C-alpha positions in Angstrom: -81.5 -166.8 48.8 -80.2 -169.3 51.9 -78.9 -166.6 55.2 -76.3 -169.6 56.3 -72.4 -169.0 55.7 -71.2 -171.1 52.6 -68.3 -172.7 50.9 -67.4 -174.1 48.0 -64.6 -176.4 47.9 -63.3 -177.1 44.1 -61.4 -179.0 42.7 -60.7 -177.7 39.3 -59.2 -180.3 37.4 -62.4 -182.7 37.6 -63.4 -183.5 34.3 -60.7 -183.2 32.4 -59.9 -179.6 34.0 -64.1 -179.1 32.4 -64.9 -177.8 36.3 -62.2 -175.3 36.1 -63.3 -174.3 33.2 -66.7 -173.5 34.0 -65.8 -172.1 37.0 -66.8 -168.8 36.7 -70.0 -169.5 35.0 -70.9 -172.2 37.9 -69.2 -169.1 40.2 -71.5 -166.2 38.5 -74.8 -168.7 38.7 -74.1 -169.8 42.1 -73.7 -166.0 43.7 -77.2 -165.1 42.0 -79.0 -168.2 43.7 -77.1 -168.0 47.0 -75.6 -165.3 47.7 -72.3 -164.3 48.8 -69.6 -167.9 49.5 -66.0 -168.3 50.4 -64.2 -170.4 47.6 -61.1 -173.1 48.2 -59.7 -174.6 44.8 -58.0 -177.9 45.6 -54.8 -178.7 43.8 -53.8 -182.2 44.9 -55.1 -185.5 46.8 -55.9 -184.5 50.7 -56.6 -180.7 49.4 -60.2 -181.6 49.7 -60.1 -182.9 53.3 -57.5 -180.0 54.4 -59.8 -176.9 53.0 -62.7 -178.8 54.1 -61.5 -178.2 58.0 -60.2 -175.2 56.8 -63.1 -173.9 55.6 -65.6 -175.2 59.0 -62.7 -173.8 61.4 -63.5 -170.7 59.1 -67.3 -171.1 59.9 -69.0 -172.1 56.9 -72.1 -174.1 58.0 -72.8 -175.5 54.7 -70.1 -176.7 52.6 -70.6 -177.2 48.4 -68.3 -179.3 47.1 -67.4 -179.1 42.8 -66.0 -182.3 41.2 -66.7 -186.0 41.3 -67.0 -189.0 43.6 -63.6 -188.3 44.8 -63.9 -184.9 45.6 -66.5 -185.6 47.6 -64.9 -188.6 49.4 -62.7 -186.0 50.4 -64.6 -183.4 51.6 -66.8 -186.1 53.5 -63.6 -186.9 55.2 -63.3 -183.4 56.0 -66.6 -183.3 57.8 -65.5 -186.3 60.1 -63.3 -186.8 63.0 -62.3 -190.6 63.9 -64.7 -190.4 66.0 -67.9 -188.8 64.0 -68.9 -185.4 62.5 -67.2 -182.3 63.9 -70.1 -180.0 63.2 -73.0 -182.0 62.7 -75.6 -179.5 61.3 -73.5 -178.7 58.6 -75.1 -178.7 55.2 -73.5 -181.0 52.4 -74.2 -179.6 48.8 -72.4 -181.1 45.6 -72.1 -179.8 42.3 -71.4 -183.8 40.2 -68.6 -181.8 37.7 -66.2 -185.5 36.7 -66.4 -188.6 35.2 -67.8 -191.1 37.5 -70.4 -189.4 39.7 -72.1 -192.3 40.8 -73.7 -191.2 43.9 -76.5 -189.7 42.3 -77.8 -192.5 40.4 -78.7 -193.8 43.6 -80.2 -190.0 45.5 -82.1 -187.0 43.6 -79.2 -185.0 43.0 -79.1 -183.5 39.3 -75.7 -183.2 37.2 -77.6 -179.6 35.6 -75.7 -176.8 36.9 -79.2 -174.7 37.3 -81.3 -177.8 38.6 -78.4 -178.8 40.9 -78.2 -175.0 42.6 -82.1 -174.9 42.7 -81.4 -178.0 45.2 -78.5 -176.4 47.4 -80.8 -173.3 47.1 -83.8 -175.4 49.2 -82.1 -177.0 51.1 -83.7 -179.9 51.4 -81.7 -182.2 53.7 -80.9 -186.7 53.6 -79.2 -188.0 56.3 -76.6 -189.7 55.0 -75.2 -193.4 56.2 -71.4 -193.2 56.2 -68.7 -196.1 56.2 -65.5 -196.1 58.2 -62.6 -198.1 56.8 -60.0 -198.7 58.5 -57.0 -200.1 56.3 -53.0 -200.3 55.4 -52.0 -197.3 53.1 -49.7 -197.6 50.5 -47.3 -197.8 52.8 -48.6 -200.4 54.8 -49.9 -198.0 58.2 -52.6 -198.5 59.8 -55.2 -195.5 58.8 -59.0 -195.2 58.9 -61.4 -192.9 56.1 -64.7 -192.3 55.6 -66.4 -193.5 52.3 -70.0 -192.2 50.9 -70.4 -194.5 48.4 -69.0 -198.3 48.4 -65.8 -199.5 49.1 -63.9 -202.6 47.3 -61.8 -204.9 47.0 -59.8 -207.3 44.5 -60.8 -206.1 41.0 -61.8 -202.9 42.2 -58.8 -201.7 43.1 -56.9 -203.2 40.2 -59.1 -201.1 38.4 -58.9 -198.4 40.2 -55.4 -198.3 39.4 -55.4 -198.5 36.0 -57.9 -196.0 35.5 -55.8 -193.6 37.6 -53.5 -193.8 35.7 -55.2 -192.6 32.3 -56.8 -189.2 31.7 -60.1 -190.6 31.6 -60.7 -188.2 28.3 -63.6 -191.0 27.5 -66.0 -190.2 30.2 -66.9 -192.1 32.9 -68.1 -195.1 31.2 -66.2 -195.2 29.0 -63.0 -194.8 30.7 -64.1 -197.4 33.6 -65.2 -199.9 31.1 -62.4 -199.9 29.3 -60.3 -200.1 32.4 -62.4 -203.4 33.3 -61.7 -205.1 30.8 -57.9 -205.0 30.4 -57.8 -206.1 34.3 -60.1 -208.5 33.5 -57.7 -210.4 31.4 -54.9 -210.1 33.8 -56.3 -210.3 37.0 -55.9 -213.5 39.2 -58.6 -214.9 42.0 -58.0 -213.8 44.9 -58.6 -215.8 48.4 -59.9 -213.9 51.1 -61.1 -214.6 54.5 -64.6 -212.4 55.3 -66.7 -211.9 58.1 -70.2 -210.4 58.3 -71.4 -209.6 61.8 -72.2 -212.4 63.3 -73.6 -214.0 59.7 -70.5 -215.3 57.8 -67.0 -215.9 58.7 -65.7 -218.0 55.9 -62.8 -217.9 53.3 -63.9 -217.4 49.7 -62.6 -217.2 46.3 -63.3 -213.7 44.7 -62.8 -211.4 41.5 -64.6 -208.6 43.6 -66.2 -208.0 47.4 -67.6 -204.5 47.2 -69.2 -202.9 50.7 -72.1 -201.0 49.6 -73.5 -198.1 51.1 -74.8 -196.8 47.6 -76.3 -199.0 44.6 -73.5 -197.7 41.8 -69.4 -197.5 41.2 -67.0 -197.8 38.6 -68.9 -195.0 36.3 -72.7 -196.9 36.5 -71.7 -200.9 37.2 -75.0 -201.6 39.5 -73.0 -203.5 41.9 -75.5 -203.2 44.5 -79.3 -203.6 43.5 -81.7 -202.2 46.5 -79.0 -200.4 48.9 -80.2 -197.5 50.8 -78.1 -194.4 51.7 -79.6 -194.3 54.9 -81.0 -197.3 56.8 -77.9 -198.0 58.6 -77.0 -201.0 56.6 -74.1 -202.2 53.8 -74.9 -204.0 51.2 -72.5 -206.8 50.6 -71.8 -208.5 47.3 -69.3 -211.1 46.4 -68.8 -212.0 43.2 -66.9 -215.3 43.4 -65.1 -218.4 41.8 -66.7 -217.7 38.2 -64.3 -218.0 35.3 -63.3 -216.0 32.5 -65.8 -217.3 30.4 -68.2 -216.8 33.0 -67.6 -213.4 34.0 -67.7 -211.9 30.5 -71.2 -214.2 30.0 -72.3 -212.6 33.0 -71.2 -208.6 32.6 -74.4 -207.3 31.1 -76.0 -208.1 34.5 -73.8 -205.3 36.3 -74.9 -203.1 34.5 -78.5 -203.6 34.4 -79.7 -204.9 37.7 -79.6 -208.4 37.5 -76.5 -209.2 39.6 -78.0 -211.2 41.6 -79.0 -213.4 39.0 -75.5 -214.5 38.9 -75.3 -218.7 41.1 -71.7 -217.5 41.6 -72.6 -213.6 43.3 -73.8 -214.0 46.7 -75.6 -211.0 48.8 -75.2 -210.0 52.1 -76.7 -207.1 54.7 -74.6 -206.2 58.0 -72.8 -203.1 60.1 -69.4 -204.6 60.5 -66.8 -206.1 57.7 -64.1 -207.6 58.4 -61.5 -208.7 55.4 -57.6 -210.3 55.7 -55.9 -212.2 52.9 -52.5 -214.2 52.2 -52.9 -212.0 48.1 -52.5 -208.0 47.7 -55.9 -206.9 47.4 -56.4 -203.4 47.2 -58.9 -201.2 47.7 -61.4 -199.2 45.9 -63.3 -196.6 47.8 -65.2 -194.4 46.5 -63.8 -194.4 43.2 -60.0 -194.1 44.5 -57.2 -196.7 45.2 -55.6 -195.9 48.5 -54.2 -199.1 50.1 -55.3 -202.7 50.5 -56.5 -205.4 52.9 -56.8 -206.2 55.6 -59.7 -204.3 56.2 -62.9 -203.3 59.3 -65.3 -201.3 57.6 -67.8 -200.2 60.2 -71.3 -198.3 59.5 -71.7 -194.7 60.7 -75.1 -194.0 60.9 -76.6 -191.0 60.0 -73.8 -189.2 59.8 -73.3 -186.2 57.2 -76.7 -183.9 56.3 -76.9 -184.0 52.0 -78.5 -181.5 50.5 -80.6 -183.2 47.6 -84.2 -182.6 46.2 -86.7 -183.0 48.0 
């Protein structure tokens, strides 16, 4: 058992309410493996941020998130202030319980409960980079947020908006795939002014731009093969001016790691991304639709101690 003071941040609505229904089992196994802990339960958007800050104020030295990438994003934001980590030595564990959970496709965290708790018990940490995005929220006000996995703009924001209006009863892959197919038929490509460090500065016509710390998003889309969560760099994937038939023809490459074989797809590596548009371009930040362009995205290296398999 760990000697650290532990707090669980639990989203009982994750995975269609499955996280809440199985919480008694999760709690009993966690008590057995980890010893005493406190539990905080979210009831709506923003609670994960607030409750994580409360847990830190209550003295927690390890935070365990129970939910999906959206809940994990809120917990990460609860660990961070505008200028960096609130308590840099706080360890972050993750019990994946939701439709997407794309981060665990990049880092060694297991969905199966026994193995996930064993990882948390042994508390091996890997230092995770974060992205910090400055953007306009839904009311048009300047705001900022951290992301652990991927921020994108364009089609990704439209897909998020559609997925989050549904029950996600089909699970992550099918929910996102269905929303992607519908959005593709209704979406109009965007003209975006993009700047990546000092390596690129120009206007691009795109379906979507992904600024990636992890490799996958959207329930399994392999949008940034080769991205690492601890190399201090974003991998930026620009899905450019394809026709709709070309999009459908190349859609399998979005899932099999061959996306860069498409001639209209470009990739960059950098630490700072700026994007703006005269059109309404929605954001996708770790699977949540939080606002719109313009954005400035900056790399925050070595920000969070994430508990993973050794």
